[in-house]
Backbone bond lengths (Angstrom), bond angles and torsions (degrees), N, CA, C in turn:
res aa  C-N    CA-C-N  psi(-1)  N-CA   C-N-CA  omega(-1)  CA-C   N-CA-C  phi
1 M - - - 1.459 - - 1.523 109.81 -
2 N 1.319 115.69 136.52 1.450 120.74 178.33 1.526 110.48 -56.93
3 E 1.361 116.02 138.87 1.466 120.36 -175.17 1.528 111.41 -63.88
4 R 1.324 117.46 -39.32 1.464 119.81 178.40 1.522 111.52 -63.29
5 L 1.333 115.25 -40.21 1.461 119.67 179.06 1.530 110.07 -65.08
6 R 1.336 116.22 -40.34 1.456 119.93 179.64 1.525 110.96 -61.48
7 Y 1.327 116.05 -47.38 1.463 119.24 179.51 1.528 111.57 -67.08
8 G 1.327 116.35 -31.82 1.454 119.58 176.05 1.515 111.77 -64.50
9 I 1.326 116.65 -41.12 1.466 121.19 178.25 1.525 110.43 -64.76
10 V 1.331 115.82 -42.66 1.466 119.98 179.10 1.533 110.58 -63.00
11 G 1.338 116.68 -43.91 1.458 120.13 178.61 1.513 112.47 -61.95
12 A 1.346 116.31 -40.66 1.463 120.36 177.98 1.524 110.85 -65.23
13 A 1.337 116.79 -38.24 1.465 120.55 178.67 1.522 111.01 -64.64
14 I 1.343 116.89 -41.46 1.466 120.69 178.28 1.526 110.65 -63.97
15 A 1.337 116.66 -43.20 1.464 120.94 178.87 1.528 110.82 -62.54
16 A 1.333 116.03 -40.80 1.467 119.79 179.12 1.522 111.08 -64.86
17 L 1.329 116.40 -42.11 1.466 119.94 178.75 1.523 110.98 -65.05
18 A 1.335 116.70 -33.98 1.472 120.57 -177.69 1.527 112.36 -65.55
19 V 1.336 118.32 -29.98 1.462 120.52 -178.24 1.524 112.57 -92.19
20 V 1.335 117.13 -4.40 1.468 120.65 -177.62 1.526 112.73 -54.64
21 P 1.342 120.35 -47.97 1.479 118.83 -176.00 1.518 114.77 -64.91
22 F 1.320 117.44 -11.87 1.467 120.51 -179.70 1.531 112.24 -92.30
23 V 1.340 116.44 -7.53 1.471 118.68 -174.97 1.528 113.18 -128.17
24 V 1.328 118.42 -1.38 1.461 120.22 -179.01 1.526 109.60 -120.68
25 S 1.326 115.91 174.23 1.461 121.47 -178.34 1.531 111.09 -74.20
26 D 1.335 115.37 165.57 1.462 120.97 -179.47 1.526 111.66 -62.98
27 S 1.329 116.78 -36.85 1.466 119.94 -179.63 1.530 111.19 -65.04
28 L 1.330 116.84 -37.26 1.460 119.71 177.70 1.530 111.16 -71.16
29 V 1.313 117.47 -33.15 1.467 120.42 175.71 1.526 109.77 -64.19
30 Q 1.328 116.59 -42.19 1.462 120.25 178.60 1.526 111.48 -64.84
31 F 1.328 116.24 -39.50 1.459 119.40 174.53 1.524 110.15 -62.28
32 G 1.333 116.42 -40.58 1.457 120.56 179.76 1.517 112.27 -62.11
33 I 1.330 117.08 -40.23 1.472 120.19 178.72 1.523 110.08 -60.67
34 N 1.326 116.03 -47.35 1.468 119.75 179.01 1.524 111.48 -60.63
35 A 1.336 116.65 -43.97 1.462 120.66 -178.25 1.526 111.31 -64.99
36 L 1.320 117.01 -41.67 1.467 120.97 -179.78 1.521 111.22 -66.11
37 L 1.330 117.04 -40.95 1.460 120.08 -179.72 1.524 111.67 -68.10
38 V 1.326 117.10 -41.72 1.462 118.78 179.94 1.526 110.54 -70.77
39 A 1.333 117.96 -29.00 1.465 120.77 174.04 1.533 110.47 -66.34
40 T 1.327 116.71 -36.94 1.465 120.72 175.61 1.523 110.36 -64.84
41 L 1.326 116.65 -41.78 1.462 120.20 177.07 1.523 110.84 -62.22
42 A 1.334 116.68 -39.56 1.461 120.15 177.94 1.527 110.89 -64.17
43 Q 1.322 117.26 -39.75 1.467 120.05 176.75 1.526 110.81 -64.84
44 G 1.328 116.99 -38.80 1.455 120.18 176.62 1.519 111.57 -61.71
45 W 1.332 116.24 -44.20 1.463 119.46 177.75 1.524 110.67 -66.15
46 N 1.324 116.65 -33.04 1.461 121.39 -179.60 1.530 111.42 -59.79
47 V 1.327 116.96 -32.80 1.461 120.48 -178.78 1.517 110.47 -63.82
48 I 1.335 116.88 -49.03 1.464 120.31 -177.08 1.524 112.51 -87.13
49 G 1.332 116.98 -35.61 1.462 119.97 -177.29 1.509 113.57 -90.31
50 G 1.340 117.60 -40.20 1.454 120.96 -177.34 1.508 113.70 -81.69
51 F 1.340 117.38 -46.12 1.460 121.10 -177.63 1.522 111.98 -84.94
52 A 1.345 117.76 -47.94 1.467 120.49 -177.91 1.522 112.82 -84.77
53 G 1.340 116.98 -18.30 1.456 119.92 177.30 1.518 114.38 77.44
54 Y 1.328 117.50 21.11 1.464 121.47 178.48 1.527 109.38 -105.02
55 P 1.342 118.04 109.35 1.472 121.90 -173.97 1.521 112.15 -74.06
56 S 1.320 116.82 85.48 1.458 121.87 -178.05 1.524 111.34 -78.34
57 F 1.327 115.40 131.88 1.467 121.06 171.59 1.524 109.83 -113.70
58 G 1.332 115.70 23.08 1.451 120.13 -178.32 1.513 114.82 -120.04
59 N 1.332 117.88 9.69 1.467 119.09 -179.85 1.525 112.47 -65.62
60 S 1.337 116.44 -21.37 1.466 118.80 176.24 1.527 110.87 -66.44
61 V 1.348 117.56 -19.98 1.464 120.98 174.88 1.527 109.63 -63.08
62 F 1.330 116.62 -44.70 1.464 120.31 179.52 1.525 110.82 -65.67
63 Y 1.320 115.78 -40.12 1.464 120.40 177.09 1.530 110.30 -59.29
64 G 1.334 116.23 -46.61 1.457 120.76 179.91 1.511 112.93 -65.84
65 L 1.339 116.98 -41.28 1.460 120.05 178.87 1.529 111.06 -66.54
66 G 1.332 116.75 -37.05 1.460 119.62 175.91 1.518 111.45 -64.26
67 S 1.334 116.38 -40.08 1.469 120.52 177.62 1.521 110.66 -62.69
68 Y 1.327 115.86 -49.14 1.460 120.00 -177.88 1.527 112.22 -70.90
69 G 1.332 116.94 -37.62 1.457 119.12 178.28 1.516 111.49 -60.50
70 T 1.332 116.03 -43.75 1.469 120.75 177.70 1.521 111.41 -65.85
71 A 1.337 115.90 -43.74 1.469 120.47 -178.14 1.529 111.48 -65.18
72 I 1.320 117.47 -45.13 1.463 120.75 -179.17 1.530 110.57 -63.43
73 A 1.325 116.36 -42.70 1.465 120.12 179.89 1.524 111.39 -61.80
74 M 1.337 117.31 -37.91 1.462 120.78 -178.00 1.524 112.38 -79.85
75 V 1.337 116.52 -41.86 1.463 120.47 -173.49 1.530 111.51 -83.64
76 Q 1.323 116.64 -48.81 1.468 120.22 -174.03 1.522 113.46 -84.56
77 F 1.342 117.57 -29.90 1.460 120.40 -176.98 1.524 113.46 -115.02
78 Q 1.336 116.45 1.79 1.470 122.10 174.94 1.526 112.97 56.82
79 L 1.323 117.34 36.81 1.454 121.42 179.45 1.526 110.08 -86.80
80 P 1.328 118.40 152.86 1.472 120.53 176.97 1.526 110.90 -67.79
81 F 1.316 115.18 156.96 1.470 120.27 -175.51 1.527 111.97 -58.05
82 E 1.322 117.57 -41.11 1.459 120.14 -176.68 1.527 111.30 -58.13
83 L 1.328 116.48 -47.67 1.466 120.77 179.74 1.526 110.83 -69.92
84 A 1.326 116.37 -38.99 1.466 120.49 179.74 1.528 110.96 -62.62
85 L 1.328 116.82 -39.25 1.464 120.61 179.58 1.523 110.60 -64.30
86 V 1.331 116.65 -41.86 1.467 120.31 178.15 1.522 110.56 -62.49
87 L 1.332 116.47 -43.49 1.462 120.25 179.78 1.530 111.11 -64.70
88 G 1.328 116.38 -39.77 1.458 119.73 177.43 1.517 112.04 -63.05
89 A 1.339 116.99 -41.96 1.461 121.16 178.48 1.527 110.92 -65.31
90 L 1.334 116.56 -40.36 1.471 120.38 178.60 1.527 111.05 -66.64
91 L 1.328 116.63 -32.48 1.462 119.89 175.55 1.531 110.69 -62.84
92 G 1.333 116.09 -39.01 1.456 119.68 176.19 1.516 112.23 -63.69
93 V 1.329 116.91 -40.47 1.471 121.22 178.09 1.520 110.29 -64.59
94 A 1.343 117.05 -45.38 1.460 120.65 179.54 1.527 111.13 -60.18
95 A 1.339 116.50 -41.90 1.464 120.23 179.11 1.526 110.61 -64.46
96 A 1.330 116.93 -36.67 1.462 120.63 179.34 1.528 110.83 -62.90
97 F 1.319 117.16 -40.69 1.463 120.24 177.89 1.527 111.44 -69.19
98 V 1.331 116.67 -43.48 1.466 120.81 -177.43 1.523 111.08 -65.09
99 F 1.342 116.94 -47.07 1.454 120.61 -177.75 1.527 112.21 -83.14
100 G 1.335 116.03 -29.15 1.456 119.23 -174.13 1.513 114.30 -69.28
101 V 1.331 117.01 -38.13 1.468 120.00 -176.90 1.531 111.73 -57.30
102 P 1.349 119.73 -46.89 1.471 118.03 178.93 1.531 114.76 -78.03
103 I 1.347 117.67 -44.89 1.469 117.79 -171.10 1.528 112.71 -79.38
104 L 1.337 118.29 -22.03 1.466 119.32 179.17 1.524 112.42 -77.53
105 R 1.318 116.61 -1.43 1.463 120.10 170.92 1.527 110.43 -81.26
106 L 1.332 116.01 -14.39 1.461 121.22 175.95 1.519 109.33 -83.99
107 R 1.325 115.67 159.47 1.460 119.75 -179.98 1.520 110.87 -132.77
108 G 1.340 114.39 159.71 1.459 121.31 172.94 1.516 113.38 56.93
109 P 1.346 116.48 -135.44 1.468 120.07 -176.15 1.523 113.01 -63.72
110 Y 1.330 118.17 -27.14 1.461 120.41 179.13 1.527 110.74 -65.52
111 F 1.332 115.90 -41.18 1.462 119.62 176.90 1.527 110.43 -65.62
112 A 1.323 117.50 -44.11 1.466 121.43 -179.36 1.524 111.05 -60.30
113 I 1.335 117.12 -43.48 1.467 121.08 -179.94 1.528 110.34 -66.14
114 A 1.339 116.75 -39.99 1.464 120.52 -179.69 1.530 110.94 -62.64
115 T 1.324 117.28 -43.62 1.469 119.95 179.99 1.526 110.91 -69.71
116 L 1.333 117.07 -34.70 1.462 120.07 177.47 1.529 110.21 -65.22
117 G 1.339 116.35 -41.80 1.464 120.06 177.36 1.517 111.87 -65.55
118 L 1.330 116.21 -36.88 1.464 120.83 178.77 1.522 110.91 -61.13
119 S 1.311 116.42 -41.22 1.457 121.20 179.55 1.520 111.25 -63.47
120 A 1.337 116.55 -40.61 1.458 120.02 -179.21 1.525 111.88 -70.38
121 V 1.327 115.85 -39.45 1.466 120.12 -177.33 1.525 111.81 -70.10
122 M 1.333 117.15 -40.07 1.457 120.33 -174.24 1.527 111.87 -62.58
123 G 1.325 117.26 -38.33 1.454 119.81 177.34 1.524 111.66 -61.33
124 A 1.346 116.02 -40.42 1.460 120.28 179.01 1.520 111.54 -68.23
125 V 1.323 117.69 -36.13 1.464 121.59 179.12 1.527 110.20 -65.26
126 V 1.331 116.75 -49.03 1.469 120.72 -178.44 1.528 111.12 -62.45
127 A 1.336 116.24 -32.97 1.465 120.31 -179.34 1.529 112.65 -66.64
128 N 1.323 117.92 -10.13 1.460 121.42 179.99 1.526 113.18 -115.53
129 V 1.337 116.70 12.11 1.462 121.29 -179.87 1.528 109.11 -99.58
130 P 1.334 118.56 117.74 1.481 120.32 -176.60 1.516 113.91 -58.83
131 I 1.334 118.50 -40.42 1.464 120.36 -176.71 1.522 111.58 -66.31
132 A 1.352 116.20 -19.97 1.460 120.99 178.92 1.528 112.23 -94.88
133 G 1.332 116.83 6.19 1.460 119.83 178.21 1.507 114.78 82.28
134 K 1.327 116.74 8.44 1.468 122.85 -178.76 1.537 110.96 50.53
135 N 1.334 117.03 -136.37 1.474 120.44 -177.07 1.518 113.10 -69.95
136 I 1.319 116.63 -23.36 1.473 120.72 -175.92 1.516 111.36 -72.99
137 G 1.339 117.43 -36.66 1.452 121.17 -178.20 1.521 111.76 91.64
138 L 1.313 116.12 -164.50 1.458 122.29 -177.41 1.531 110.25 -131.85
139 I 1.326 115.86 144.61 1.459 121.90 175.53 1.519 108.27 -106.12
140 L 1.322 116.86 120.73 1.460 121.80 -178.46 1.525 110.55 -86.72
141 P 1.333 117.44 161.64 1.477 120.00 176.51 1.527 110.92 -57.96
142 L 1.314 116.06 139.53 1.465 121.08 -178.95 1.526 110.37 -75.00
143 F 1.335 114.66 131.39 1.460 119.72 175.88 1.522 107.74 -141.76
144 K 1.325 116.44 111.91 1.460 121.20 -179.38 1.523 109.28 -91.53
145 G 1.314 115.22 101.53 1.460 119.38 -179.48 1.512 110.89 -163.91
146 D 1.344 116.05 67.90 1.464 119.88 -177.23 1.523 112.21 -58.51
147 R 1.323 117.08 -34.11 1.462 119.51 179.85 1.522 111.45 -63.39
148 L 1.332 116.09 -41.72 1.464 120.23 178.71 1.524 110.37 -61.79
149 F 1.329 116.88 -46.17 1.462 119.77 -178.66 1.526 110.87 -67.18
150 Y 1.328 116.99 -33.37 1.458 120.16 175.68 1.517 110.44 -62.30
151 E 1.328 117.25 -48.18 1.465 120.62 -178.59 1.531 111.24 -66.07
152 L 1.328 117.43 -37.05 1.465 120.66 175.89 1.528 110.31 -63.34
153 S 1.319 116.65 -43.46 1.462 120.94 179.89 1.526 111.07 -64.76
154 L 1.335 116.11 -40.47 1.459 120.25 177.81 1.531 110.25 -64.47
155 G 1.335 116.69 -43.73 1.458 120.24 179.21 1.517 111.86 -61.46
156 L 1.334 116.98 -40.14 1.467 120.40 178.81 1.524 110.81 -66.52
157 L 1.333 117.24 -39.22 1.462 119.69 178.06 1.525 110.99 -65.42
158 V 1.321 117.41 -40.43 1.469 120.92 177.18 1.531 109.64 -60.99
159 L 1.337 116.66 -43.04 1.464 120.41 177.76 1.525 110.67 -62.13
160 A 1.331 116.97 -45.22 1.467 120.58 -179.80 1.519 111.20 -61.34
161 T 1.325 116.69 -42.53 1.461 120.63 -179.85 1.526 111.20 -67.98
162 A 1.339 116.47 -36.79 1.467 120.20 176.14 1.520 111.02 -63.41
163 V 1.328 116.89 -38.78 1.467 120.94 177.29 1.521 110.20 -63.54
164 V 1.336 116.90 -44.13 1.464 120.63 179.56 1.525 110.76 -65.81
165 L 1.341 116.73 -37.99 1.467 120.38 175.80 1.523 110.48 -60.97
166 W 1.331 116.53 -44.16 1.464 120.25 176.60 1.524 111.19 -60.36
167 L 1.328 116.35 -42.49 1.467 119.97 178.75 1.526 111.19 -59.15
168 S 1.326 116.30 -41.33 1.462 120.55 -176.95 1.520 112.80 -65.98
169 Q 1.341 116.96 -17.12 1.460 120.68 -176.35 1.528 113.05 -116.97
170 S 1.325 117.51 -0.42 1.456 120.63 -172.95 1.523 112.18 -103.70
171 R 1.314 114.80 165.04 1.457 120.90 176.07 1.530 110.30 -66.52
172 F 1.337 115.39 -37.11 1.465 119.32 178.07 1.524 110.87 -61.29
173 G 1.330 116.29 -45.30 1.459 119.77 177.73 1.514 112.30 -62.95
174 A 1.336 116.98 -38.59 1.464 120.43 177.50 1.522 110.19 -63.23
175 G 1.340 116.59 -36.27 1.458 120.00 176.70 1.519 111.91 -64.72
176 L 1.337 117.32 -39.40 1.463 120.68 177.24 1.518 111.41 -64.24
177 V 1.327 116.50 -40.60 1.467 119.88 178.07 1.524 110.38 -64.89
178 A 1.321 117.05 -38.39 1.466 120.78 177.19 1.529 110.67 -62.06
179 I 1.328 116.37 -39.24 1.469 120.46 176.49 1.519 110.23 -64.05
180 R 1.311 116.44 -41.43 1.466 120.51 179.51 1.525 111.79 -62.75
181 E 1.323 116.83 -41.12 1.464 120.43 -176.44 1.524 112.09 -75.77
182 D 1.333 117.68 -43.38 1.465 121.13 179.83 1.523 108.14 -163.69
183 E 1.322 116.19 98.98 1.458 119.94 -174.17 1.526 112.29 -66.41
184 D 1.329 116.64 -38.48 1.461 119.53 179.27 1.529 110.95 -63.09
185 A 1.327 116.20 -42.71 1.460 119.70 178.30 1.520 110.87 -65.19
186 A 1.349 116.82 -36.22 1.468 120.51 177.99 1.527 110.54 -62.77
187 Q 1.326 117.03 -39.02 1.460 120.70 177.51 1.521 111.34 -64.52
188 V 1.315 116.02 -41.38 1.467 120.48 178.77 1.526 110.24 -62.45
189 M 1.326 116.78 -33.94 1.462 121.39 179.49 1.537 112.44 -73.83
190 G 1.311 117.52 -5.35 1.462 121.07 177.70 1.509 114.97 99.08
191 I 1.321 118.48 9.35 1.457 121.81 179.44 1.527 109.22 -81.07
192 N 1.315 116.37 128.07 1.465 121.15 174.80 1.526 107.48 -77.18
193 T 1.314 116.66 88.18 1.465 121.25 -169.88 1.530 112.30 -63.26
194 T 1.317 117.74 -38.98 1.464 119.74 179.86 1.522 110.83 -63.25
195 L 1.327 117.35 -44.84 1.459 121.61 179.79 1.527 110.82 -62.78
196 Y 1.329 116.71 -44.25 1.460 120.92 179.66 1.522 110.62 -60.93
197 K 1.326 116.71 -44.87 1.464 120.70 -177.41 1.525 111.18 -67.30
198 V 1.320 117.32 -40.11 1.458 120.54 -179.92 1.524 110.56 -65.15
199 F 1.334 117.48 -41.12 1.464 119.76 178.40 1.532 110.85 -67.22
200 A 1.326 117.78 -36.99 1.468 120.29 175.49 1.520 110.20 -63.82
201 F 1.329 116.85 -40.23 1.463 122.28 177.21 1.523 110.19 -62.33
202 A 1.342 116.37 -38.96 1.467 120.90 -179.76 1.528 111.24 -67.08
203 I 1.329 116.89 -39.38 1.471 120.05 176.71 1.523 110.00 -62.16
204 A 1.332 116.40 -45.67 1.462 120.68 177.43 1.522 110.44 -61.48
205 G 1.341 116.61 -38.80 1.459 120.34 179.39 1.511 112.55 -64.61
206 F 1.319 117.01 -41.22 1.463 121.02 179.45 1.525 111.10 -62.93
207 L 1.327 117.01 -49.74 1.463 120.76 -177.37 1.529 111.57 -64.17
208 S 1.330 116.09 -42.76 1.468 120.07 -178.72 1.522 111.04 -67.61
209 A 1.337 117.04 -41.58 1.460 120.58 -179.30 1.532 111.40 -66.90
210 A 1.329 116.70 -39.68 1.465 119.70 177.75 1.526 110.89 -63.03
211 A 1.335 116.78 -40.53 1.465 120.15 176.68 1.526 110.41 -62.85
212 G 1.339 116.97 -40.22 1.458 120.34 177.66 1.513 112.64 -63.41
213 G 1.336 117.23 -39.07 1.456 121.04 179.28 1.524 112.57 -64.68
214 I 1.330 116.40 -42.98 1.469 120.14 177.62 1.526 110.69 -63.06
215 H 1.332 115.63 -43.95 1.463 119.82 -178.82 1.529 111.26 -64.85
216 A 1.330 117.23 -37.73 1.464 120.58 -179.17 1.521 111.57 -62.00
217 Y 1.322 117.22 -45.78 1.467 120.23 -179.03 1.528 110.57 -71.59
218 W 1.320 116.79 -30.56 1.463 120.16 179.86 1.529 110.92 -66.20
219 I 1.343 116.77 -46.44 1.470 119.31 -178.25 1.531 111.99 -89.84
220 T 1.350 117.22 -7.23 1.468 125.34 175.74 1.530 113.95 59.67
221 Y 1.332 117.74 25.28 1.465 119.26 179.71 1.523 109.55 -157.85
222 V 1.331 116.31 138.82 1.465 121.01 174.13 1.517 108.76 -133.37
223 D 1.327 116.02 143.86 1.456 122.31 173.08 1.524 108.05 -148.72
224 P 1.324 118.83 159.49 1.471 120.82 -174.59 1.529 114.02 -57.96
225 A 1.336 116.83 -42.18 1.461 119.72 -176.85 1.522 112.17 -64.52
226 G 1.319 116.75 -42.39 1.453 120.24 -178.55 1.510 113.58 -77.01
227 S 1.336 116.91 -36.78 1.462 120.52 -175.57 1.519 113.10 -76.75
228 F 1.330 116.97 -29.69 1.464 120.53 -179.01 1.529 110.99 -114.59
229 E 1.315 115.21 37.61 1.467 121.46 -178.36 1.526 110.70 -67.28
230 G 1.342 116.37 122.26 1.460 121.02 -177.41 1.505 113.69 -64.91
231 S 1.335 117.57 -33.13 1.467 120.33 -178.06 1.519 112.00 -65.12
232 L 1.334 117.18 -23.66 1.461 120.34 178.30 1.518 110.53 -63.04
233 N 1.336 116.76 -40.18 1.465 119.82 178.35 1.521 110.79 -66.32
234 V 1.329 116.39 -37.34 1.466 120.07 177.72 1.523 110.12 -62.44
235 R 1.320 117.13 -40.81 1.463 120.91 -179.82 1.524 111.58 -62.95
236 M 1.332 117.40 -44.86 1.463 118.84 -178.18 1.528 111.39 -67.05
237 V 1.327 117.02 -33.63 1.463 120.40 177.04 1.524 110.36 -66.45
238 I 1.334 115.95 -47.94 1.469 120.34 -177.96 1.518 110.87 -62.89
239 M 1.320 117.13 -42.21 1.466 120.33 -179.10 1.517 111.44 -64.37
240 T 1.329 116.84 -38.66 1.459 120.02 177.79 1.520 111.17 -67.06
241 L 1.326 116.40 -45.77 1.466 120.19 179.73 1.522 111.19 -64.74
242 F 1.321 116.66 -37.28 1.466 120.67 -179.96 1.526 111.07 -66.59
243 G 1.323 116.75 -43.23 1.458 120.00 -177.63 1.512 113.30 -77.92
244 G 1.327 116.36 -39.93 1.454 120.59 -179.35 1.523 111.66 139.66
245 P 1.337 118.01 98.11 1.462 120.19 -179.40 1.524 111.38 -68.36
246 G 1.330 115.98 144.61 1.454 120.21 179.64 1.510 113.88 77.87
247 T 1.341 117.79 10.68 1.463 121.83 176.34 1.526 109.06 -112.00
248 V 1.320 116.53 168.75 1.462 120.30 -176.86 1.525 111.91 -80.23
249 F 1.324 117.04 -46.66 1.462 120.35 -173.78 1.527 113.40 -106.05
250 G 1.323 118.85 -6.60 1.454 121.62 -178.73 1.521 113.67 -56.40
251 P 1.346 119.41 -50.90 1.472 119.65 -179.87 1.523 113.16 -61.15
252 V 1.325 117.74 -35.05 1.462 121.03 179.52 1.528 109.91 -66.37
253 I 1.326 115.95 -47.46 1.467 120.08 179.31 1.527 110.10 -62.71
254 G 1.321 116.91 -44.37 1.458 120.64 178.90 1.514 112.10 -60.33
255 A 1.333 117.21 -41.62 1.461 120.84 -179.74 1.523 111.30 -65.91
256 F 1.321 117.11 -44.66 1.463 120.35 -178.88 1.531 111.38 -65.30
257 V 1.325 116.62 -45.68 1.471 120.26 -177.46 1.523 110.89 -65.27
258 L 1.331 117.23 -49.62 1.465 120.02 -176.93 1.519 111.71 -70.13
259 S 1.326 118.44 -33.66 1.467 120.55 176.99 1.524 110.31 -64.20
260 A 1.329 116.40 -42.37 1.465 119.97 -179.69 1.526 111.21 -65.59
261 I 1.331 116.65 -46.03 1.467 119.85 -179.29 1.521 110.53 -64.59
262 S 1.336 116.69 -43.38 1.464 120.54 180.00 1.517 111.09 -62.91
263 E 1.334 117.54 -38.77 1.464 121.36 179.35 1.522 110.80 -64.39
264 V 1.313 117.31 -42.33 1.469 121.02 179.10 1.520 110.42 -64.31
265 L 1.346 116.50 -45.25 1.457 120.03 -179.79 1.521 111.47 -64.91
266 A 1.342 116.76 -38.84 1.463 120.38 -179.62 1.524 111.29 -65.03
267 S 1.322 116.71 -33.26 1.466 119.96 -179.95 1.518 112.09 -77.34
268 K 1.332 116.48 -20.26 1.465 120.28 -178.76 1.522 111.49 -98.67
269 I 1.336 115.21 -60.32 1.464 120.74 -176.62 1.521 107.64 -136.07
270 S 1.311 117.77 104.25 1.461 121.26 -174.24 1.527 111.93 -64.03
271 T 1.342 118.53 -32.77 1.456 121.10 -179.69 1.518 111.00 -64.62
272 V 1.331 116.75 -41.31 1.455 120.64 179.28 1.528 110.12 -64.75
273 A 1.317 116.81 -37.77 1.463 120.32 -179.69 1.519 111.20 -62.02
274 S 1.324 117.35 -37.24 1.458 120.43 -178.82 1.526 111.93 -70.14
275 L 1.333 117.61 -23.67 1.462 121.64 179.07 1.531 112.57 -94.00
276 F 1.313 115.60 -9.68 1.461 120.44 -171.44 1.518 112.64 -59.48
277 Y 1.331 117.32 -47.00 1.456 120.14 -174.96 1.532 112.02 -66.30
278 G 1.328 117.07 -29.77 1.464 119.47 175.84 1.518 111.71 -64.22
279 F 1.333 116.97 -43.09 1.461 120.46 177.31 1.522 111.20 -65.19
280 V 1.322 116.42 -36.85 1.464 120.03 179.30 1.522 110.57 -61.64
281 I 1.320 117.35 -42.36 1.467 120.71 179.44 1.515 110.56 -59.49
282 V 1.328 116.37 -48.69 1.465 121.05 -177.34 1.526 111.00 -61.90
283 L 1.322 116.76 -48.81 1.458 120.68 -177.57 1.523 111.68 -65.98
284 A 1.330 116.10 -40.26 1.468 119.51 -179.07 1.520 111.24 -65.16
285 V 1.332 117.17 -42.51 1.462 120.69 -179.51 1.523 111.30 -64.02
286 I 1.334 116.14 -39.35 1.468 119.61 -175.71 1.527 111.71 -78.26
287 F 1.317 117.14 -48.57 1.464 119.98 -168.97 1.527 115.06 -101.03
288 M 1.334 117.75 -25.07 1.464 117.95 -178.16 1.533 110.64 -146.91
289 P 1.327 117.01 67.33 1.466 120.89 -177.25 1.518 114.08 -62.97
290 K 1.335 118.32 -15.65 1.462 120.75 178.21 1.523 112.66 -103.91
291 G 1.341 116.82 6.47 1.449 119.90 173.35 1.509 115.53 99.71
292 L 1.337 114.41 172.16 1.460 122.05 -175.30 1.518 112.55 -65.30
293 L 1.329 118.09 -38.28 1.465 120.26 179.58 1.519 111.46 -62.50
294 D 1.335 116.63 -38.53 1.460 120.26 177.60 1.522 111.18 -66.78
295 V 1.339 116.06 -34.24 1.471 120.54 177.24 1.521 110.24 -63.40
296 I 1.331 116.15 -45.71 1.467 120.18 -179.11 1.517 110.84 -59.50
297 Q 1.319 116.64 -45.03 1.464 120.97 179.60 1.520 111.31 -68.49
298 G 1.349 116.47 -39.80 1.458 120.07 -178.26 1.509 113.26 -68.82
299 V 1.348 116.74 -43.15 1.465 120.60 179.13 1.521 110.51 -66.18
300 R 1.336 115.97 -36.90 1.454 119.39 178.32 1.531 110.59 -62.46
301 G 1.349 116.09 -34.71 1.456 119.50 -176.40 1.521 114.14 -87.09
302 S 1.345 117.27 -39.14 1.468 119.13 -173.11 1.522 114.13 -131.47
303 G 1.329 118.17 6.40 1.452 120.65 177.19 1.517 111.93 69.00
304 V 1.345 116.04 -149.43 1.459 121.09 -175.86 1.522 112.12 -68.22
305 R 1.352 117.11 -14.86 1.466 119.05 177.30 1.521 111.42 -62.63
306 Y 1.327 117.09 -19.74 1.462 121.97 179.07 1.527 110.54 -56.62
307 F 1.336 117.41 -43.92 1.463 120.77 -176.71 1.524 111.31 -67.06
308 G 1.339 116.52 -42.10 1.458 119.58 177.20 1.521 111.88 -63.72
309 A 1.321 116.21 -40.04 1.467 120.38 179.31 1.532 110.16 -64.40
310 N 1.337 117.17 -37.77 1.466 120.37 178.00 1.520 110.72 -62.98
311 M 1.319 116.99 -44.71 1.458 120.68 -178.00 1.525 111.15 -64.58
312 R 1.340 116.81 -37.91 1.460 119.56 177.46 1.512 111.47 -70.83
313 R 1.334 116.87 -41.09 1.458 120.91 -176.75 1.529 111.17 -63.84
314 F 1.328 116.72 -38.25 1.458 119.73 -178.09 1.519 112.68 -100.42
315 R 1.350 115.65 11.42 1.471 122.34 173.52 1.524 111.51 55.27
316 L 1.312 115.73 48.46 1.469 120.64 179.42 1.505 110.35 -97.89
């Protein structure tokens, strides 16, 4: 597809999404806010998990710190939302540097376990901090403006996707892909793998924390259980894998599709909705390990033989 045409389609899609809150019901706008924020989280995970190949289960830490950073700035220091959101996002970046330097020296399952433990510990730490409201949490000033939060969420997703697009075309992004394919070989080539991974972690931290800050002010309440919810990290991982890890638009498509299906199932049969993501993992691993975008390209080229070839290639 011609590059100008591709960018034209993307621009038209962004414009169409921007007018959605003016033509649909309030409930659909609220669904849109959730979908846009979780798509941003998926893009954040895509940076460290899709491009660098490090399966982080701790990105919910950045989301929680962004939520609390924004809430504390607004409630305890009476700062305006705009400044509080920036401070919350910067808190996520700072945490990425502090935690990333030691744990990104780990690889494979050791790294995954370390990030999973980090997510569990951080919620317990915040629950004992007086300025954060301990177990009770914090109540933010009430602001009724779903359209504003929708547009903010859309703008953040556009920024996240632009960052991923830059990664896909930059030397830094090529270095992350080299780390994903063979980290030892990347080191031999002269790539400072630790520095690259920490900066990728920081990008993921910024995007996740900013999404947390927007969500905190939207729902006007934060608490440790909700802000550091482990299932949120599972959702962003599944959405990225479903759409296509290491691609520009795969996580966005995965987030939108799975959010819509999950919402429909939750409104019909809540039990089925809770099992839905488990089935998605199994089916994605077996039939489309490279994501939905790869399926579209593969089926277009070889039809249903694509699925059989995938199963043989990955010895499933």
